[in-house]
C-alpha positions as CSV (number, residue, x, y, z in Angstrom):
1,M,0.2,0.0,-0.1
2,P,1.7,3.0,-0.9
3,H,2.0,6.1,1.6
4,E,-0.2,8.9,1.2
5,F,1.4,12.3,1.5
6,V,-0.5,15.3,2.7
7,V,-0.9,18.7,1.4
8,V,-1.1,21.6,3.7
9,W,-2.7,24.9,3.3
10,L,-0.4,27.1,5.0
11,E,-1.7,30.8,6.2
12,E,1.4,33.1,6.9
13,E,1.0,36.0,9.6
14,Y,-2.7,36.3,9.8
15,G,-3.4,36.3,6.0
16,Y,-0.5,38.0,4.8
17,R,0.1,35.2,2.4
18,Y,-1.2,31.8,1.7
19,W,0.7,28.7,0.7
20,R,0.2,25.3,-0.9
21,W,2.8,23.4,1.3
22,E,3.8,20.0,0.1
23,P,6.1,18.4,2.6
24,G,6.6,15.2,1.0
25,M,5.4,13.6,4.1
26,T,2.6,11.4,5.5
27,G,0.3,12.7,8.3
28,P,2.3,11.0,11.1
29,E,5.5,12.2,9.7
30,L,4.6,15.7,9.4
31,I,3.1,15.6,12.9
32,E,6.4,14.6,14.3
33,W,8.4,16.7,12.4
34,W,6.3,19.6,13.7
35,K,6.4,18.4,17.1
36,Q,10.0,18.6,17.1
37,L,10.3,21.8,15.4
38,K,12.1,24.0,18.1
39,S,10.9,27.3,16.5
40,V,9.2,28.9,13.6
41,S,11.4,31.6,13.7
42,P,13.2,30.7,10.4
43,Y,10.0,30.9,8.4
44,F,9.1,34.3,9.7
45,F,9.9,36.0,6.4
46,S,8.7,33.4,4.2
47,P,8.2,29.6,4.5
48,A,9.1,28.9,1.0
49,G,12.5,27.6,0.7
50,G,12.7,26.7,4.2
51,V,10.1,24.1,5.3
52,P,10.7,21.0,4.1
53,G,9.3,20.0,0.3
54,K,7.4,22.4,-2.0
55,C,5.8,25.5,-0.8
56,N,4.1,27.3,-3.4
57,P,2.1,30.7,-3.3
58,G,-1.8,30.1,-3.0
59,L,-4.2,31.9,-4.4
60,P,-3.6,35.0,-6.5
61,G,-6.1,38.1,-6.1
62,K,-7.2,40.6,-3.4
63,L,-6.3,39.8,0.3
64,E,-9.8,39.2,1.2
65,E,-10.3,36.7,-1.2
66,R,-7.6,34.5,0.1
67,S,-8.8,32.6,2.9
68,W,-9.4,29.0,4.2
69,E,-12.7,29.1,2.9
70,N,-11.9,30.1,-0.7
71,F,-8.9,27.6,-0.9
72,P,-9.6,24.9,-3.9
73,R,-10.2,21.7,-2.1
74,R,-10.8,19.5,-4.8
75,D,-7.4,17.7,-4.7
76,M,-7.3,17.9,-0.7
77,P,-10.3,15.7,0.7
78,N,-8.5,15.7,3.9
79,L,-7.7,19.4,4.4
80,W,-4.5,19.9,6.7
81,R,-3.9,23.5,7.6
82,A,-0.8,25.4,9.5
83,H,-0.4,28.9,10.7
84,I,3.1,30.4,10.7
85,H,3.8,33.6,12.5
86,E,5.5,33.5,15.7
87,D,6.4,30.7,18.5
88,A,3.3,32.1,20.4
89,D,0.6,31.7,17.7
90,S,1.7,29.0,15.1
91,Y,0.2,25.4,15.0
92,L,-0.7,22.6,12.8
93,W,-4.2,21.6,12.5
94,L,-5.2,18.5,11.4
95,P,-8.2,17.3,9.4
96,D,-10.0,16.1,12.5
97,G,-9.8,19.6,14.0
98,E,-7.2,18.9,16.3
99,Y,-4.5,21.6,16.9
100,I,-0.7,20.5,17.0
101,H,1.6,22.7,18.6
102,H,5.3,22.6,17.8
103,A,8.3,21.9,20.5
104,G,9.2,25.9,20.8
105,Y,5.4,26.9,21.2
106,K,5.2,29.6,24.0
107,D,1.8,30.8,24.9
108,W,1.3,34.7,25.3
109,D,2.3,35.9,28.7
110,Y,0.5,38.9,29.3
111,D,1.6,39.3,32.8
112,D,5.4,40.3,31.8
């Protein structure tokens, strides 16, 4: 039985840009890679060329037209999503709705 690689709809910095990310991994492999990620800082200015696999620009057009809801899903029956910005707000979102944080995740601390 062949391994099925996942495709991830990646949002950069709250809608600044969207990417079609093909990490070249199965779901369990991607989850393990994400959980081991110490920081998303290397991807802050652009995930392209940094994250494993291929990362291509998402939808062209006006910013408000590029969103999770408008992403073409015909080739993504099990939609994986991710958000990359800072260590305090980045996550991998599985098709079943579960959020996975990376190893360097730090919750916002408003008391400091």
